[in-house]
N, C-alpha and C positions, 0 to 999 in steps of 0.2 A: 232460513234458507230461501224463503219466498222473496225476501228483500234483495238478496244477492242476484237472483234470477231477474227480478224487475230491473235492477241497476244494469245488469249485463245486456239485457234486451234494449234498454233505453240507450246505452252507450253505442251498441252496434247499429241501432236504427239511426241515431243522429250522425254517427260516423259515415254511414252510407249516404245519408242526405248531403252531408258536407262534401264528400268526395264526388257524389253524383252531380252536385251543382256546379262543379268545375267545368262540366261540359258546356255550360252556357257562357263561361268566361274565356275558354280557350278552345276555339273550334279549328285550330290548325293541325290537330292530331289526326291520326289514321281513323278511318270510319269504324274499325273494330273497337278501338279504344273508346270512341264516342258512344257506341252501342253498349259497351260494358259499363261505362259510367252512368248512362241513362238507366240501365238495368239496376245498378246500385241505388240510384235515386228512387226508382220505383220500389225496390225491395225495402228501402228505409221507410218510405211513406206507408207501405202496406204493413210493415212491422209496427209502426206507431198506431195505426188504426186497430190492428189486432190487439195490441197492448191496452188501448183504451177500452175496447170491447171486453177484454178479459177482466180488467179492473172493475168495470161496471157490473158484470155478472157476479164477480166476487162480492162486491158491495151489496148487491141484491140478495144473494144467498145468505150473507151474514145477517142482514136485516131480518129476513124471514126466520132464520134460526133463533135470533134473540127474541123476536116476537113470540114464537112458539114456546120458547123456554119461559118467558114471562107469563104466558097464559097457563102453562102447566104448573108454575109455582104458585099461582093465585087460585087454583082450583080447590074446591072444597075437599078436605081429606076423606070424608065419608064416601065420596065417589070412587076412591081408589082402593076400596076393600077387595080382597081376593075372595 
């Protein structure tokens, strides 16, 4: 499920960036359209930054989880007596 969300956010972000970048190629449109495309470009860039932060935090939490699990697995059994 996480992979599908990742792909969806990536596609939406890149789509917004592509559509937003048209504002720099075609400046003959109405000002409202230009602001909308610039907003789409901004939204796409912010989405990519948020995605990068989320992936980094996920990687850090997975690394800490695996390190804690390894420490727990190598502990001496006599320390775990009830």
